[in-house]
Kinemage of the C-alpha trace (Angstrom):
@kinemage 1
@onewidth
@group {chain A} dominant
@subgroup {mainchain}
@vectorlist {calphas} color= white
{ca unk a 1} P 1.253 12.371 3.440
{ca unk a 2} L -1.862 14.659 2.230
{ca unk a 3} L -2.266 18.034 4.434
{ca unk a 4} L -4.310 18.237 6.895
{ca unk a 5} L -6.747 21.263 7.176
{ca unk a 6} L -9.473 19.072 9.203
{ca unk a 7} L -7.936 21.714 12.375
{ca unk a 8} L -8.565 24.875 11.154
{ca unk a 9} L -11.595 24.100 8.924
{ca unk a 10} L -13.390 22.696 12.025
{ca unk a 11} L -11.440 24.869 15.114
{ca unk a 12} L -10.155 27.802 13.318
{ca unk a 13} L -12.063 30.384 14.343
{ca unk a 14} L -12.976 28.970 18.273
{ca unk a 15} L -8.951 28.463 19.193
{ca unk a 16} L -7.412 29.014 16.010
{ca unk a 17} L -3.506 27.916 17.941
{ca unk a 18} L -4.851 24.674 18.079
{ca unk a 19} L -6.034 24.278 15.024
{ca unk a 20} L -2.689 25.101 13.529
{ca unk a 21} L -0.462 22.844 16.320
{ca unk a 22} L -3.063 19.914 15.164
{ca unk a 23} L -2.416 20.802 11.083
{ca unk a 24} L 0.982 21.794 11.242
{ca unk a 25} L 2.883 19.976 13.977
{ca unk a 26} L 0.845 16.682 15.001
{ca unk a 27} L 0.091 15.992 11.064
{ca unk a 28} L 2.400 17.932 9.222
{ca unk a 29} L 5.577 17.227 11.716
{ca unk a 30} L 4.991 13.627 13.273
{ca unk a 31} L 2.503 11.804 10.872
{ca unk a 32} L 4.997 12.880 8.246
{ca unk a 33} L 7.916 10.919 9.270
{ca unk a 34} L 7.085 8.499 6.994
{ca unk a 35} L 11.008 7.180 6.370
{ca unk a 36} L 10.692 6.196 10.411
{ca unk a 37} L 7.077 4.767 10.837
{ca unk a 38} L 4.681 3.960 8.190
{ca unk a 39} L 0.948 5.961 7.623
{ca unk a 40} L -0.490 2.352 7.935
{ca unk a 41} L 1.173 1.753 10.965
{ca unk a 42} L 0.958 5.279 12.468
{ca unk a 43} L -2.880 4.510 11.590
{ca unk a 44} L -2.930 1.508 13.845
{ca unk a 45} L -1.285 2.924 16.512
{ca unk a 46} L -3.460 5.859 16.917
{ca unk a 47} L -6.602 3.703 16.787
{ca unk a 48} L -5.060 1.357 19.424
{ca unk a 49} L -4.971 4.523 21.658
{ca unk a 50} L -8.540 6.089 20.734
{ca unk a 51} L -10.034 2.664 21.229
{ca unk a 52} L -7.740 1.741 25.183
{ca unk a 53} L -9.540 5.984 26.119
{ca unk a 54} L -12.851 5.183 24.412
{ca unk a 55} L -12.760 8.367 22.399
{ca unk a 56} L -15.203 7.207 19.912
{ca unk a 57} L -15.732 10.331 17.623
{ca unk a 58} L -11.604 10.541 17.418
{ca unk a 59} L -11.643 6.989 16.993
{ca unk a 60} L -14.438 7.025 13.728
{ca unk a 61} L -12.072 9.701 12.217
{ca unk a 62} L -9.038 7.582 12.529
{ca unk a 63} L -11.154 4.526 11.061
{ca unk a 64} L -11.403 6.464 8.373
{ca unk a 65} L -8.046 7.927 7.972
{ca unk a 66} L -6.713 4.169 8.353
{ca unk a 67} L -8.990 2.867 5.603
{ca unk a 68} L -7.324 5.154 3.202
{ca unk a 69} L -3.654 4.545 4.107
{ca unk a 70} L -4.720 0.688 3.850
{ca unk a 71} L -6.137 -0.939 6.331
{ca unk a 72} L -8.615 -3.073 5.141
{ca unk a 73} L -11.885 -4.164 6.530
{ca unk a 74} L -10.575 -8.022 8.125
{ca unk a 75} L -7.807 -6.217 9.540
{ca unk a 76} L -9.827 -3.406 11.607
{ca unk a 77} L -11.628 -5.736 13.161
{ca unk a 78} L -8.537 -7.833 14.087
{ca unk a 79} L -7.342 -4.785 15.399
{ca unk a 80} L -10.531 -4.434 17.528
{ca unk a 81} L -10.703 -8.142 18.641
{ca unk a 82} L -7.392 -8.078 19.977
{ca unk a 83} L -7.715 -4.847 22.081
{ca unk a 84} L -11.432 -6.030 23.374
{ca unk a 85} L -8.822 -8.056 26.063
{ca unk a 86} L -6.922 -4.729 27.006
{ca unk a 87} L -9.196 -2.296 26.363
{ca unk a 88} L -12.252 -3.787 27.444
{ca unk a 89} L -15.001 -5.600 25.656
{ca unk a 90} L -17.764 -2.896 25.910
{ca unk a 91} L -15.305 -0.349 24.106
{ca unk a 92} L -14.926 -3.098 21.594
{ca unk a 93} L -18.785 -3.875 21.154
{ca unk a 94} L -18.312 0.083 19.878
{ca unk a 95} L -15.732 0.301 18.270
{ca unk a 96} L -17.365 -2.723 15.378
{ca unk a 97} L -20.415 -0.336 14.633
{ca unk a 98} L -18.154 2.367 13.931
{ca unk a 99} L -15.813 0.080 11.786
{ca unk a 100} L -19.539 -1.128 10.163
{ca unk a 101} L -20.370 2.425 9.538
{ca unk a 102} L -16.689 2.792 7.916
{ca unk a 103} L -16.394 0.317 5.840
{ca unk a 104} L -19.818 -1.413 5.044
{ca unk a 105} L -20.448 -4.608 3.853
{ca unk a 106} L -17.778 -4.976 1.718
{ca unk a 107} L -14.453 -6.140 2.694
{ca unk a 108} L -12.207 -3.661 1.125
{ca unk a 109} L -9.836 -6.342 -0.705
{ca unk a 110} L -12.917 -7.763 -2.721
{ca unk a 111} L -12.917 -4.575 -4.536
{ca unk a 112} L -9.817 -4.153 -6.213
{ca unk a 113} L -7.789 -5.739 -9.444
{ca unk a 114} L -9.439 -3.440 -11.736
{ca unk a 115} L -11.432 -5.105 -14.279
{ca unk a 116} L -9.653 -8.510 -13.824
{ca unk a 117} L -10.063 -8.541 -10.175
{ca unk a 118} L -8.166 -9.475 -7.095
{ca unk a 119} L -7.351 -13.496 -7.325
{ca unk a 120} L -6.018 -15.270 -4.450
{ca unk a 121} L -3.090 -14.749 -2.200
{ca unk a 122} L 0.672 -14.649 -4.010
{ca unk a 123} L 1.852 -16.975 -1.497
{ca unk a 124} L 4.288 -18.460 -3.926
{ca unk a 125} L 6.146 -15.678 -4.267
{ca unk a 126} L 5.183 -14.289 -0.558
{ca unk a 127} L 8.893 -14.346 -0.080
{ca unk a 128} L 9.963 -12.283 -2.436
{ca unk a 129} L 7.260 -9.457 -1.593
{ca unk a 130} L 7.546 -6.996 1.470
{ca unk a 131} L 3.614 -6.664 2.232
{ca unk a 132} L 0.684 -8.536 0.706
{ca unk a 133} L 0.050 -9.304 -2.819
{ca unk a 134} L -2.745 -11.324 -4.761
{ca unk a 135} L -2.356 -13.108 -8.448
{ca unk a 136} L -4.707 -13.560 -10.745
{ca unk a 137} L -3.170 -15.462 -13.842
{ca unk a 138} L -4.912 -14.857 -16.852
{ca unk a 139} L -3.255 -16.840 -19.733
{ca unk a 140} L -0.481 -19.739 -19.810
{ca unk a 141} L 1.192 -21.357 -22.898
{ca unk a 142} L 4.423 -23.010 -23.459
{ca unk a 143} L 6.294 -19.817 -23.712
{ca unk a 144} L 3.813 -17.206 -22.379
{ca unk a 145} L 2.426 -16.093 -19.151
{ca unk a 146} L -0.095 -13.169 -18.450
{ca unk a 147} L -1.314 -12.349 -14.768
{ca unk a 148} L -2.994 -9.493 -12.854
{ca unk a 149} L -0.991 -8.735 -9.639
{ca unk a 150} L -2.428 -6.561 -7.073
{ca unk a 151} L -0.783 -5.033 -3.778
{ca unk a 152} L -1.971 -3.525 -0.899
{ca unk a 153} L -0.765 -0.052 0.017
{ca unk a 154} L 2.800 0.133 0.849
{ca unk a 155} L 3.413 -3.369 -0.793
{ca unk a 156} L 6.477 -4.131 -3.336
{ca unk a 157} L 8.809 -6.616 -4.715
{ca unk a 158} L 12.181 -7.465 -4.118
{ca unk a 159} L 14.847 -6.253 -6.720
{ca unk a 160} L 15.046 -8.959 -9.207
{ca unk a 161} L 16.101 -9.510 -12.930
{ca unk a 162} L 14.301 -11.436 -15.664
{ca unk a 163} L 16.766 -13.201 -17.199
{ca unk a 164} L 17.090 -14.904 -20.529
{ca unk a 165} L 19.895 -16.035 -23.038
{ca unk a 166} L 17.669 -13.895 -26.061
{ca unk a 167} L 15.096 -12.080 -26.110
{ca unk a 168} L 12.491 -11.975 -22.529
{ca unk a 169} L 12.038 -9.608 -20.580
{ca unk a 170} L 8.601 -8.098 -19.040
{ca unk a 171} L 5.812 -5.968 -19.631
{ca unk a 172} L 3.986 -4.518 -17.075
{ca unk a 173} L 0.378 -2.963 -17.808
{ca unk a 174} L -0.877 -0.800 -15.014
{ca unk a 175} L -4.827 -0.978 -14.291
{ca unk a 176} L -5.521 0.320 -10.822
{ca unk a 177} L -4.335 2.990 -7.941
{ca unk a 178} L -0.744 4.311 -8.026
{ca unk a 179} L 2.307 2.630 -7.022
{ca unk a 180} L 6.805 2.745 -8.149
{ca unk a 181} L 8.789 1.839 -10.940
{ca unk a 182} L 12.596 1.610 -10.337
{ca unk a 183} L 15.005 0.270 -12.230
{ca unk a 184} L 19.370 0.319 -10.730
{ca unk a 185} L 20.859 3.767 -10.593
{ca unk a 186} L 17.752 5.735 -12.042
{ca unk a 187} L 14.907 7.607 -10.048
{ca unk a 188} L 11.177 5.583 -9.056
{ca unk a 189} L 8.950 6.422 -11.481
{ca unk a 190} L 5.699 7.316 -10.374
{ca unk a 191} L 3.034 4.822 -12.149
{ca unk a 192} L -1.095 5.249 -12.327
{ca unk a 193} L -3.825 3.207 -14.638
{ca unk a 194} L -2.872 3.299 -18.146
{ca unk a 195} L 0.758 3.740 -18.010
{ca unk a 196} L 3.111 0.665 -19.809
{ca unk a 197} L 6.939 -0.595 -18.786
{ca unk a 198} L 8.482 -2.497 -20.737
{ca unk a 199} L 11.436 -3.951 -18.757
{ca unk a 200} L 14.383 -5.729 -21.007
{ca unk a 201} L 16.318 -8.831 -20.002
{ca unk a 202} L 19.169 -8.283 -17.419
{ca unk a 203} L 17.743 -4.887 -15.997
{ca unk a 204} L 17.401 -4.871 -12.205
{ca unk a 205} L 14.805 -3.234 -10.695
{ca unk a 206} L 11.367 -3.609 -8.503
{ca unk a 207} L 8.076 -2.517 -8.358
{ca unk a 208} L 4.846 -2.252 -6.369
{ca unk a 209} L 2.315 0.432 -4.923
{ca unk a 210} L 3.020 3.602 -3.283
{ca unk a 211} L 2.443 3.820 0.699
{ca unk a 212} L -1.209 5.253 0.421
{ca unk a 213} L -2.785 3.396 -2.324
{ca unk a 214} L -3.635 -0.031 -4.070
{ca unk a 215} L -1.757 -1.218 -7.105
{ca unk a 216} L -2.395 -3.160 -9.663
{ca unk a 217} L -1.066 -4.458 -12.924
{ca unk a 218} L -0.802 -6.839 -15.604
{ca unk a 219} L 2.573 -8.652 -16.014
{ca unk a 220} L 3.444 -10.264 -19.461
{ca unk a 221} L 6.338 -12.189 -19.294
{ca unk a 222} L 8.192 -12.115 -22.692
{ca unk a 223} L 8.924 -15.122 -24.467
{ca unk a 224} L 12.824 -15.692 -24.668
{ca unk a 225} L 15.257 -18.666 -24.776
{ca unk a 226} L 15.840 -20.090 -21.207
{ca unk a 227} L 14.397 -17.693 -18.823
{ca unk a 228} L 14.055 -16.881 -15.332
{ca unk a 229} L 13.822 -14.574 -12.140
{ca unk a 230} L 16.533 -13.663 -10.185
{ca unk a 231} L 15.587 -12.586 -6.618
{ca unk a 232} L 17.815 -10.161 -4.594
{ca unk a 233} L 17.874 -7.529 -1.794
{ca unk a 234} L 14.432 -6.077 -0.741
{ca unk a 235} L 14.202 -2.294 -1.411
{ca unk a 236} L 15.476 -0.279 1.474
{ca unk a 237} L 12.416 0.540 4.014
{ca unk a 238} L 13.408 3.903 4.712
{ca unk a 239} L 14.177 5.058 0.931
{ca unk a 240} L 11.208 3.454 -0.053
{ca unk a 241} L 9.201 5.399 2.683
{ca unk a 242} L 11.354 8.672 1.187
{ca unk a 243} L 9.138 8.241 -1.807
{ca unk a 244} L 5.861 10.368 -1.955
{ca unk a 245} L 3.393 11.708 -4.560
{ca unk a 246} L 5.647 14.875 -5.165
{ca unk a 247} L 8.938 13.544 -4.865
{ca unk a 248} L 11.103 10.864 -6.893
{ca unk a 249} L 13.969 9.788 -5.499
{ca unk a 250} L 16.388 6.822 -5.932
{ca unk a 251} L 15.658 3.614 -3.333
{ca unk a 252} L 19.362 2.457 -3.249
């Protein structure tokens, strides 16, 4: 959770105690409890509460925060559409105007995927991912498969092993955003565009986006004999949300 300073910046002189409570308690202690509830989910809850009360200046601010936490334009529209039936039709009209101001004309996911583009929803492997991912195949031969894989914020795949009788494995070339890579028994490694990870066959591991960032990498399947992928258990939810840009811990 990025440290919040809006309270002190806007109300530090007029209401210093209120500003401190806003920055240090509400955001510093409550919003930062990512192991209990992700920033993305907290944004959705806050957007819902503010729209229900018709607090539109604050609602716009939280659409901006929600966008930073991975809520796409289409998801924001869907949130408001459902809330219209519970919170009021007129409030929805006003909320849609705020979405246009915050997101503009482009759907958020359309700009992701790095230079190779987003591709299509990764439906074939969706059961092995927590969160939404996208797949853009780049090249395929009898012995080689290369694809660009894009993860929405908070999305990661399950623990898995690339198996082979000889050679095999996988190479990850990071092209956008920030993510995580972790091998069993080791600390999670933060990733950014330009990083390259070599994964030998037989190593149990997982990889995916950080909770507050889109992430994309090119996945290169290393040629080998009788290669396959063995999918295992999901990454522990609470352990994943303990990870942050400043702290690398083991997700057991």
